[in-house]
C-alpha positions as CSV (number, residue, x, y, z in Angstrom):
1,M,42.2,-17.7,-35.2
2,S,41.1,-20.2,-32.5
3,T,42.2,-17.9,-29.7
4,T,40.1,-14.8,-30.7
5,S,37.1,-15.7,-28.5
6,T,39.1,-16.5,-25.4
7,P,39.9,-13.0,-24.3
8,G,36.2,-12.1,-24.4
9,R,35.5,-14.9,-21.9
10,T,38.3,-14.6,-19.5
11,P,40.0,-11.6,-17.9
12,S,42.8,-10.2,-20.1
13,P,46.4,-10.1,-18.8
14,P,47.2,-6.9,-16.9
15,V,49.6,-5.5,-19.5
16,P,47.3,-5.7,-22.6
17,L,44.3,-4.4,-20.7
18,G,46.4,-1.5,-19.3
19,R,47.5,-0.7,-22.9
20,V,43.9,-0.7,-24.1
21,A,42.9,1.6,-21.2
22,A,45.7,4.0,-22.0
23,A,44.7,4.0,-25.7
24,S,41.1,4.8,-25.0
25,C,42.0,7.5,-22.5
26,A,44.6,9.1,-24.7
27,G,42.2,9.2,-27.7
28,T,39.3,10.8,-25.8
29,T,41.6,13.2,-24.1
30,I,42.9,14.5,-27.5
31,E,39.5,14.6,-29.1
32,F,37.9,16.4,-26.2
33,Y,40.8,18.7,-25.8
34,D,40.2,19.8,-29.4
35,F,36.5,20.0,-28.7
36,F,36.8,22.0,-25.4
37,I,39.3,24.6,-26.6
38,Y,36.7,25.5,-29.1
39,G,34.2,25.9,-26.2
40,T,36.6,28.1,-24.3
41,A,37.3,30.2,-27.3
42,A,33.6,30.4,-28.1
43,A,33.1,31.9,-24.6
44,L,36.2,34.2,-24.5
45,V,37.2,35.1,-28.1
46,F,34.9,34.2,-31.0
47,P,32.2,36.9,-30.3
48,K,34.9,39.5,-30.9
49,V,37.0,37.8,-33.6
50,F,34.2,36.3,-35.8
51,F,31.1,38.3,-34.8
52,P,32.3,41.8,-33.9
53,A,29.4,43.6,-35.6
54,L,26.7,41.9,-33.5
55,G,27.6,43.4,-30.1
56,S,28.1,41.6,-26.8
57,T,25.0,39.5,-26.2
58,A,24.2,38.7,-29.8
59,G,27.9,37.9,-30.4
60,I,27.8,35.4,-27.6
61,V,24.6,33.8,-28.9
62,A,26.1,33.5,-32.4
63,S,29.3,32.1,-31.0
64,F,27.5,29.4,-29.1
65,A,25.4,28.7,-32.2
66,T,28.6,27.7,-33.9
67,F,29.4,25.7,-30.8
68,A,26.0,23.9,-31.1
69,V,26.6,23.0,-34.8
70,A,29.0,20.2,-33.7
71,F,26.3,18.6,-31.6
72,F,24.0,18.3,-34.6
73,A,27.0,16.8,-36.5
74,R,27.7,14.2,-33.8
75,P,24.7,11.9,-34.6
76,V,25.8,11.9,-38.3
77,G,29.3,11.0,-37.3
78,A,27.9,8.3,-35.0
79,V,26.0,6.7,-37.9
80,V,28.9,7.0,-40.5
81,F,31.8,6.0,-38.2
82,G,29.5,3.5,-36.4
83,H,28.9,1.7,-39.7
84,Y,32.6,1.3,-40.3
85,G,33.3,0.5,-36.7
86,D,30.8,-2.3,-36.8
87,R,31.9,-3.5,-40.2
88,I,35.7,-3.1,-40.5
89,G,36.7,-2.7,-36.8
90,R,37.0,-0.4,-33.8
91,K,40.7,0.3,-34.1
92,R,40.9,1.6,-37.7
93,T,37.8,3.7,-37.3
94,L,39.2,5.4,-34.2
95,I,42.3,6.3,-36.1
96,S,40.2,8.1,-38.7
97,T,38.2,10.1,-36.1
98,L,41.5,11.2,-34.5
99,L,43.0,12.4,-37.7
100,L,39.8,14.3,-38.8
101,M,39.5,16.1,-35.4
102,G,43.2,17.0,-35.5
103,V,43.1,18.5,-39.0
104,A,39.9,20.5,-38.3
105,T,41.3,21.9,-35.1
106,V,44.5,23.1,-36.6
107,L,42.6,24.8,-39.5
108,I,40.5,26.7,-36.9
109,G,43.7,27.9,-35.4
110,L,44.8,29.2,-38.8
111,L,41.5,30.8,-39.8
112,P,41.6,34.6,-40.2
113,G,39.0,36.7,-38.4
114,A,36.0,38.6,-39.8
115,D,38.2,41.8,-40.0
116,T,40.4,40.1,-42.5
117,I,38.1,37.9,-44.7
118,G,34.6,39.2,-43.8
119,V,31.6,36.9,-43.7
120,A,33.7,34.0,-45.1
121,A,35.3,33.7,-41.6
122,P,32.2,32.6,-39.7
123,I,31.1,30.4,-42.6
124,I,34.4,28.5,-42.7
125,L,34.3,28.3,-38.9
126,V,30.9,26.6,-39.0
127,V,32.2,24.0,-41.6
128,L,35.3,23.2,-39.4
129,R,33.1,23.0,-36.3
130,F,30.9,20.5,-38.1
131,A,33.9,18.4,-38.9
132,Q,34.9,18.5,-35.2
133,G,31.5,17.3,-34.2
134,F,31.4,14.7,-37.0
135,A,34.7,13.2,-35.6
136,V,33.7,13.3,-32.0
137,G,30.4,11.5,-33.0
138,G,32.5,8.5,-34.0
139,E,35.1,8.7,-31.2
140,W,33.2,8.1,-28.0
141,A,31.5,4.8,-28.8
142,G,34.6,3.3,-30.3
143,A,36.8,4.4,-27.3
144,T,34.3,2.9,-24.8
145,L,34.0,-0.3,-26.8
146,L,37.8,-0.7,-26.7
147,T,37.7,-1.1,-22.9
148,A,34.2,-2.6,-22.5
149,E,34.9,-5.4,-24.9
150,Y,38.2,-6.2,-23.3
151,A,37.4,-5.9,-19.6
152,P,36.1,-8.7,-17.4
153,K,32.4,-8.1,-16.9
154,E,32.7,-7.8,-13.1
155,K,35.1,-4.9,-13.5
156,R,33.7,-3.3,-16.6
157,G,32.5,-0.2,-14.7
158,L,36.1,0.3,-13.4
159,Y,37.8,-0.1,-16.8
160,G,35.0,1.8,-18.5
161,V,36.1,5.0,-16.7
162,F,39.3,5.3,-18.7
163,P,37.8,6.7,-21.9
164,Q,35.5,8.8,-19.6
165,L,38.5,10.4,-18.0
166,G,39.4,12.0,-21.3
167,P,37.0,15.0,-20.8
168,A,38.4,15.8,-17.3
169,I,42.0,15.7,-18.6
170,A,41.1,17.7,-21.7
171,F,39.2,20.3,-19.7
172,A,42.3,20.8,-17.5
173,L,44.6,21.0,-20.6
174,S,42.4,23.4,-22.5
175,S,42.0,25.7,-19.5
176,A,45.7,25.5,-18.7
177,T,46.8,26.4,-22.3
178,F,44.5,29.4,-22.4
179,L,45.6,30.5,-19.0
180,I,49.3,30.2,-19.7
181,T,48.9,31.9,-23.1
182,G,47.1,34.8,-21.4
183,L,49.6,35.1,-18.6
184,V,52.6,35.0,-21.0
185,M,51.0,37.8,-23.0
186,G,50.2,39.8,-19.9
187,D,46.5,39.0,-20.4
188,T,46.2,41.9,-22.9
189,D,43.1,41.6,-25.0
190,E,44.8,42.9,-28.1
191,A,47.5,40.2,-28.3
192,F,45.2,37.4,-27.0
193,L,42.5,38.2,-29.5
194,S,45.0,38.6,-32.4
195,Y,46.9,35.4,-32.1
196,G,47.1,34.2,-28.5
197,W,43.9,32.1,-28.7
198,R,45.3,30.3,-31.8
199,I,48.2,28.7,-29.9
200,P,46.1,26.0,-28.1
201,F,44.5,25.0,-31.4
202,L,47.9,24.7,-33.2
203,L,49.4,22.7,-30.2
204,S,46.8,20.0,-30.7
205,I,48.8,18.6,-33.6
206,L,51.4,17.3,-31.0
207,L,48.7,15.5,-29.0
208,V,47.3,13.9,-32.2
209,G,50.8,12.5,-32.9
210,V,50.9,10.9,-29.4
211,G,47.3,9.5,-29.8
212,L,48.1,7.9,-33.2
213,W,51.2,6.2,-31.8
214,V,49.2,4.8,-28.8
215,R,46.3,3.6,-30.9
216,L,48.5,1.9,-33.5
217,S,50.0,-0.2,-30.8
218,I,46.8,-2.0,-29.8
219,E,44.9,-4.9,-31.5
220,E,41.2,-5.2,-32.5
221,T,38.8,-6.1,-29.6
222,P,38.1,-9.8,-28.9
223,A,34.3,-9.2,-29.3
224,F,34.8,-7.8,-32.8
225,K,37.1,-10.6,-33.8
226,E,34.5,-13.1,-32.7
227,L,31.9,-11.1,-34.7
228,Q,34.0,-11.3,-37.8
229,Q,34.5,-15.1,-37.4
230,R,30.7,-15.5,-37.2
231,A,30.1,-13.2,-40.2
232,Q,32.5,-15.3,-42.2
233,A,30.9,-18.6,-41.1
234,E,27.5,-17.3,-42.0
235,A,28.6,-15.8,-45.4
236,A,26.4,-18.3,-47.2
237,S,23.3,-16.5,-45.9
238,A,24.8,-13.2,-47.1
239,D,21.6,-11.3,-46.4
240,R,22.6,-10.5,-42.9
241,S,26.2,-9.5,-43.7
242,R,24.9,-6.9,-46.1
243,R,22.6,-5.2,-43.6
244,L,23.5,-1.8,-42.4
245,P,24.4,-1.5,-38.6
246,F,22.4,1.7,-38.5
247,L,19.2,0.0,-39.7
248,D,19.8,-3.0,-37.5
249,A,20.1,-0.7,-34.4
250,V,17.0,1.4,-35.1
251,R,14.9,-1.7,-36.1
252,A,16.0,-4.0,-33.3
253,Q,16.5,-1.6,-30.4
254,P,14.9,1.8,-31.1
255,R,13.7,2.0,-27.5
256,E,17.2,1.7,-26.1
257,V,18.5,4.3,-28.6
258,L,15.9,6.9,-27.6
259,L,15.8,6.2,-23.9
260,S,19.6,6.2,-23.6
261,A,19.6,9.6,-25.4
262,G,17.1,10.9,-22.9
263,A,18.9,9.3,-19.9
264,L,22.2,11.1,-20.8
265,A,20.7,14.5,-21.8
266,M,21.2,16.0,-18.3
267,L,24.8,14.7,-18.2
268,F,25.5,16.7,-21.4
269,A,23.6,19.8,-20.2
270,F,25.5,20.0,-17.0
271,F,28.9,19.3,-18.7
272,Y,28.7,21.8,-21.5
273,M,27.0,24.5,-19.3
274,G,29.9,24.0,-16.9
275,T,32.7,23.9,-19.4
276,A,31.5,26.4,-22.0
277,Y,28.6,28.6,-20.8
278,L,29.9,29.1,-17.2
279,T,33.3,30.1,-18.6
280,S,31.5,32.9,-20.5
281,Y,29.2,33.7,-17.5
282,G,32.1,33.9,-15.1
283,T,34.0,36.5,-17.2
284,N,31.0,38.5,-18.5
285,P,30.4,41.9,-16.8
286,D,26.7,41.0,-16.8
287,G,27.5,37.7,-15.1
288,A,29.9,36.9,-12.3
289,A,32.4,39.5,-13.7
290,L,35.5,37.5,-12.6
291,A,39.0,37.9,-14.2
292,R,39.7,35.5,-17.0
293,P,42.8,33.9,-15.3
294,V,40.6,33.3,-12.2
295,V,37.9,31.5,-14.1
296,L,40.5,29.4,-16.1
297,G,42.4,28.6,-12.9
298,I,39.3,27.4,-11.2
299,G,38.5,25.3,-14.2
300,I,41.8,23.4,-13.8
301,V,41.1,22.6,-10.2
302,V,37.5,21.5,-10.9
303,A,38.8,19.2,-13.7
304,V,40.8,17.3,-11.1
305,V,37.8,17.1,-8.8
306,F,35.3,15.7,-11.4
307,G,38.0,13.4,-12.8
308,I,38.2,11.7,-9.4
309,A,34.4,11.6,-9.2
310,I,34.2,9.8,-12.6
311,V,36.4,7.0,-11.3
312,V,34.5,6.7,-8.0
313,A,31.2,6.6,-9.9
314,G,32.4,3.9,-12.3
315,V,33.6,1.7,-9.5
316,L,30.3,2.1,-7.6
317,S,28.4,1.1,-10.7
318,D,30.1,-2.3,-10.5
319,R,28.7,-2.7,-7.0
320,F,25.3,-1.0,-7.1
321,G,24.5,-1.0,-10.8
322,R,24.8,1.5,-13.7
323,R,21.2,2.6,-13.6
324,N,21.2,3.4,-9.8
325,V,24.3,5.5,-10.0
326,I,23.0,7.5,-13.0
327,R,19.6,8.0,-11.2
328,T,21.4,9.4,-8.2
329,S,23.1,12.0,-10.5
330,C,19.7,12.9,-12.0
331,I,18.0,13.5,-8.7
332,A,20.9,15.6,-7.4
333,G,20.9,17.6,-10.7
334,I,17.2,18.4,-10.5
335,I,17.7,20.0,-7.1
336,W,21.1,21.6,-7.7
337,A,20.1,23.3,-11.0
338,L,17.7,25.5,-9.0
339,V,20.4,26.5,-6.6
340,L,23.3,27.1,-9.0
341,F,22.6,30.5,-10.5
342,P,21.4,32.3,-7.4
343,L,24.8,31.1,-5.9
344,L,26.7,32.4,-9.0
345,D,24.9,35.7,-8.9
346,T,26.7,36.6,-5.7
347,G,29.7,37.3,-7.9
348,S,32.4,35.9,-5.7
349,A,35.2,33.6,-6.9
350,T,34.4,31.2,-4.1
351,A,30.8,30.9,-5.1
352,F,31.8,30.4,-8.8
353,A,34.3,27.6,-7.7
354,I,31.6,25.9,-5.6
355,G,29.0,26.2,-8.4
356,L,31.3,24.8,-11.1
357,S,32.6,22.0,-8.8
358,V,29.2,20.7,-7.8
359,T,27.9,21.0,-11.3
360,M,30.7,19.0,-12.7
361,V,30.6,16.3,-9.9
362,I,27.0,15.7,-10.6
363,F,27.9,15.3,-14.3
364,A,30.7,12.9,-13.3
365,I,28.4,10.7,-11.3
366,A,26.4,9.9,-14.4
367,Y,29.3,10.0,-16.8
368,G,31.4,7.4,-15.0
369,P,29.0,4.5,-15.5
370,A,28.0,5.6,-19.0
371,G,31.2,4.2,-20.6
372,S,30.1,0.7,-19.6
373,Y,26.3,1.2,-19.6
374,L,25.7,2.0,-23.3
375,P,27.9,-0.7,-24.7
376,E,26.1,-3.2,-22.5
377,L,22.7,-2.1,-23.8
378,F,23.4,-3.1,-27.5
379,A,24.1,-6.2,-29.5
380,A,27.6,-6.8,-30.8
381,R,26.8,-6.5,-34.5
382,Y,25.6,-2.9,-34.2
383,R,27.0,-2.0,-30.8
384,Y,29.3,0.8,-32.1
385,T,26.4,2.4,-34.0
386,G,23.8,1.9,-31.3
387,A,25.9,3.2,-28.4
388,G,27.1,6.1,-30.6
389,L,23.6,7.1,-31.6
390,G,22.2,7.1,-28.1
391,Y,25.2,9.1,-26.8
392,N,25.2,11.7,-29.6
393,L,21.5,12.2,-29.7
394,A,21.9,13.0,-26.0
395,G,24.5,15.6,-27.0
396,V,21.9,17.4,-29.2
397,L,19.3,17.4,-26.4
398,G,21.6,18.4,-23.6
399,G,24.7,19.8,-25.2
400,A,23.5,21.9,-28.1
401,I,20.2,23.3,-27.0
402,P,20.8,24.6,-23.4
403,P,24.0,26.7,-24.1
404,L,22.2,28.1,-27.1
405,L,19.1,29.1,-25.1
406,A,21.0,30.1,-21.9
407,A,22.0,33.7,-22.9
408,S,18.5,34.6,-24.2
409,L,16.8,33.1,-21.1
410,A,19.1,35.0,-18.8
411,A,18.5,38.3,-20.7
412,S,14.7,37.8,-20.7
413,F,13.9,36.1,-17.4
414,G,17.0,36.2,-15.3
415,S,19.6,33.6,-14.6
416,F,17.2,31.5,-12.5
417,A,15.4,30.5,-15.8
418,I,18.5,28.7,-16.8
419,G,18.4,26.6,-13.7
420,V,14.7,25.8,-14.3
421,M,15.7,24.6,-17.8
422,L,18.4,22.4,-16.4
423,S,16.1,21.0,-13.8
424,L,13.5,20.0,-16.4
425,I,16.2,18.2,-18.4
426,G,17.1,16.4,-15.2
427,V,13.5,15.2,-14.9
428,L,13.6,13.9,-18.5
429,S,16.8,12.0,-17.8
430,L,15.5,10.5,-14.6
431,V,12.4,9.1,-16.3
432,C,14.3,7.7,-19.3
433,V,17.0,6.0,-17.2
434,S,14.3,4.5,-15.0
435,L,12.7,2.9,-18.0
436,L,16.0,1.2,-19.2
437,P,17.1,-2.2,-17.8
438,E,20.1,-2.7,-15.5
439,T,23.0,-4.2,-17.4
440,R,25.7,-4.8,-14.7
441,N,27.5,-8.1,-15.2
442,R,25.9,-8.6,-18.7
443,A,28.2,-10.6,-21.0
444,L,29.3,-8.8,-24.2
445,E,29.9,-11.9,-26.3
446,H,28.0,-11.8,-29.6
447,E,25.5,-14.6,-29.1
448,Q,24.8,-13.9,-25.4
449,V,24.1,-10.2,-25.9
450,D,21.8,-10.9,-28.8
451,E,19.8,-13.3,-26.7
452,T,19.7,-10.9,-23.8
453,V,18.5,-8.0,-26.0
454,Q,15.8,-10.0,-27.6
455,A,14.5,-11.3,-24.2
């Protein structure tokens, strides 16, 4: 056991660190693939399959309401999985989140529509969507901790982008599977709505198998091993070892939990508006009225663009600081949000591609550093819980509410109102991130982080 603290204090050998990076990226790719195919289906399919009696606009609102359910489940998942991640380890907890997400996603693919089982269909859909959100709530913090707690501090921004690349790869995969499915079926609505949309959900079981194999091949993080050693050494004063990580986090660092949630709200708003709502807007006759293959094809290209932007932003955060890079994203987002929908309303595929690309690049500028920023903000003994809480509360503020309000805002006040909403969320994030400390080069060893946090 004498070697457990060493990796946390010196750079890990290239092969183990590369394996950790691959495990974190593979896991988030699979989890977000499952999450995003739901978003794509919510935009293209679910209004007709699960809410056919509500009509076009109300069906879209109801569909995105089920999409939003997962965001309210995410903080719950962050607390539950964060507890076990901080008590029994990052690795075992991440295997649990992966299995739960995989099972829920496959069951959605097998769920009959409202025409077959009536009102039970949307109810079961909501339950399964809650399970997806519950799993993702525990996934992100654990995946980022895998890389953050292994990486040398001077390169933590670089290695922190590997779990952050999962959404980019997953968005490309989800768009590609829906695109290929539609093309193979001749893009006929009848076949696609009957069973074609189910194929991406059922295929996720293959990805889950790959993810489990990769995650089982890695060891527990050095920082958690050190934390376990200290807990054993302090077992005589058992009071501390019995405390709940959730209570520790909200008592010791409530400011960091709330401000990190506000700081990342714009990130979520731009991402889920881009990946879910804009997919619906692009294909809707009342929106951009583009063909479904065009919208999905653009999505694949955009995923590559914002994936590159995530890497660049993470690297820049090692040089200029996490907070400065995230603030740059917020300022750009405040301005761009007011331009986005007038551009989309021109109805051209080029305008849609530019709008989606810029939106996702602005998201990526903030998302790249987030994988190292949140772990650096919290003490080791409740880091999984604290980082997960901040991130998933941001999901409620930015990921659940804007897509839910967008259709109604557009119907009542025009699409520019959506831009105003996004811009105001950007102002909130800019204020919150400016109130947080810079954490670049902060050590993540247990005793050093505790001292820094309490300072």
